[in-house]
N, C-alpha and C positions, 0 to 999 in steps of 0.2 A: 504494499500499500504505499503511494506516494505521501510525503510529509505535507501537512497543511499548516499554513501560518496561524498562529493564535490570533483568534478575534479579539478586539478590545473588550476588556471586561465591562459587563453591564452595570451602571450606578445602581445603587440600592434605591427602593421605591421612595424613601424618606428624602434621599438626595434629589431625586427626579422631580419630586413635588416641590422641594425647596427652590430648585431651579427655575420654576415656572411661577413663584410667588410673585404677584405684582408687589412693588414698593420695597423689594429686597435686593441687595446687592449679590450676585451670583458668586462672588468671591469670598467677601468677609462677612456676609449675611446681615450687614447692617442696613437700616431702613434707608431707601433710595429711590428716586423716581426713575433712575436708570438701571438696566440690567447689571451694569459694573458702575460703581459709585465713583464720585470725582476724586476721593482719596486714593482709591485703588488705581485708577487711570494715571494719576500723578506718580504713584510709585512704580507702576508696571507697564506704562506705555511710553516711557521717555523716548524721544527721537534719538537715532544714532547714525554716525557717518557710516556709509556702506559703500562697497564696491559698486562702480556705475553699471557693471554688466553682469554681475552675480548675487549681489546684495549682501555678501558676507560683511562683517563688521571690519573696519578698518583702523588703524592705530589713531588714537585721539589727537596725536601731534598734527595729523594732516587736516584738522578742522579749519585751520587759517586758510586753506586753499578751497574750501569746499564748494564756493560759488564760481570760482576762477578757472577750475579744471573739471576733468571728468575722471576723478581718481578710481584707480583700478588696483585690485589685488594682484600678488605675484602670479597666480596662476593665470588669470585672464590677460595678463601682460604676455605670458609666455604662449598660451593657446586661447586667442580670443574665442569666446563663444558667438553663437549666430544671433545673438540678441543686441539691439542697439542700445538699449537700456533695461535695467531691472529694478523695480522699486518694491521694497518690502515694508509693510506697516510695523510690524512686531518680530519679536523673536519667538521661536516655537519652544517655548519654556513656560513655568509656572507664571500665571494661571492660564494663559492662552492655550497651552497644549491640552489641557483638560476641557476647556470651553469648546475648542475646535472639534475635539473628538466627540462632546456631547452633540454639537451642531451636525457633525458628518454622518456618525453612526446611530445615533438615538433619536433622531427626528426633533432636535431642539430647534426647531425653525424661528422660534423667538428670538434667538441670539443674532440672527442675520443682521438686523439693523445696527446692533453694537459693534458687530465685526466690520460692517461697511462703514461705519462712522470712523474707525481707526484707519482703513484704506484710504477714504476720501481725504482725511487729514494728511496722510503720507503723500498723497498725490499733489495736493495743493503746496505743501512744503517743499516737495521736489520739482514743482513747477512742470509736471508732466505734460509732454506734447500730446495735444488732441489727435486721437486716431481717427481713421475713417471707419473701422470696424473694431468692435470688442468681442471677442471669442472666448468661451469658457472651455476649459480641458475636458473632453467628453469622456463619459464612461461607457463601457460595453452594455449592451441590452441585459445581459445577465446580473451586472452589478447594480444597474439601474433598478431592475425589478427587485433586487435583495435590498437596497436603501430607501427605495420610494421616491427619490428624487436626486438630481445632481447637484450637489452642495455648491460647486462652483459656478454653475449656471444660474442658480438662484441669486447669487451675489451679483453675477454679471448682468442679469435681467434688470435687477433693481438699479444698479449703477447706471446702466444704458438709459433707463427712463429718466434719471435724474439729469443726466449729462447730454441727453439728446443724441446718443450714439446709435449706430446699427448694431443689432446684435440678433443673432438667429441660432438656434439649437442644433441645426441639421446641416450646417455649412462644413463644419469640421467634424470629421467621423473618426471613431476608433474602430478599426477594422480587423483587429486581431485581440482574442482575449490574452491577457497578460497576468503574470504572477503580481501579487501586491509588491510595489517597490519596497515598502518597509520590512519585507521578509529577506531582502537580498543585500549582499555585500554592495558597496559603491562600484566595483569592478562589474559586478553582474547587471547593474541596473541599465547601463547603456545598451547591452544586448537584448535585455527584456523588452525595452520599447522599440527596438529598430522594426521599421515597416509596420508599426501598430497604428499608425495614422494616416489618413487620406482626406482629401477634400471631396465633396459630392460633385461629381464629374460634370453636371450640367451647370454648377454654378461657380466652378473654378475661375472661370475668366472674370468673375466679379472682383476678385482681389488682385488682378494684374495692375500693377503701379500703385497699390494701396498701402497705406500704413495701417499696421494691424496691431492691437494690444491684446495678449493673451491673459486670462484671469485664472488663478488657481488658489485654493485655500491656503495649501502648504507647500512649500518648495524645501527639499532635502538636498539631493544631489544636484538637482537642476535638469537631470537627463531627460525628463519627459518634456520639459519646456524647450530644451535645446532641439530635440527631435522634432517637435511640432514646427519650430521655428525653421528648420531646415526644410520641411514640406512646404511651408508657406513661401520661403524664399524661391524654391524651386518651381513653384506655381506662378512666380513673378511679383510677389508682393516686395514693395519697395523697401520696407522697414518693417521690423518686428520688435516690440518691446514686450516684457512681461510685468504684470502686476500682481502681486501676491500678498495675502493677509499676513502670513508668518513665514518666517525663514529659519531653517533649523541652523543654530549656531555651529560653527566649525569645531570639531573635537579639540579639547584643550584650551578653548578661548575664554573660559570662565576664570 
């Protein structure tokens, strides 16, 4: 029997109820009109200087050059990824890792607006260039049935409405079922998503010469976004950037 990755543990019933309680912070449980209170946002959602093309943290000493250059990490300088820009709102660490898992795996759709507000703030601070298209990372039909919704498309659809962007769920397709990236080593992830994405053949021409932004909830190695960016560039997209809610910090960066 082939090994199966462990599914995220299901939160206890009491915890799921508390997460949905109106007027209570999902992190500290203090009374709040927001799902995450202002004090927790101040503590856990501070902006950080990040690599221009992969959104990993950069040394604080580069902060004086933040708006005069496009700072990149050593890896992106050596092997530039196929993204013109990558913007991440948060680190995938406490409390955002737990909240994103609730949102993604346990149908906590009420967290969407809180996560979207953090992403919008990051886009504004980064002075993100307006794209012609906003596309969510797609799921396979099997995984979509399993979860009930595509967490990234729910974010993209709401953001597109707010910013008056073109956003369609069936333009970018996942054409091959893949193992969950979280179950693989960094080296295995690139091979796992190779040739897993394609454009709807009758609509591929819509992206020729276009500026496209990809939206995903979490970026770990970046291989999924890099593979999609290559597909889009091969189809004639002029530029591809990535917008993610949370970026997994580099090992040993704490």
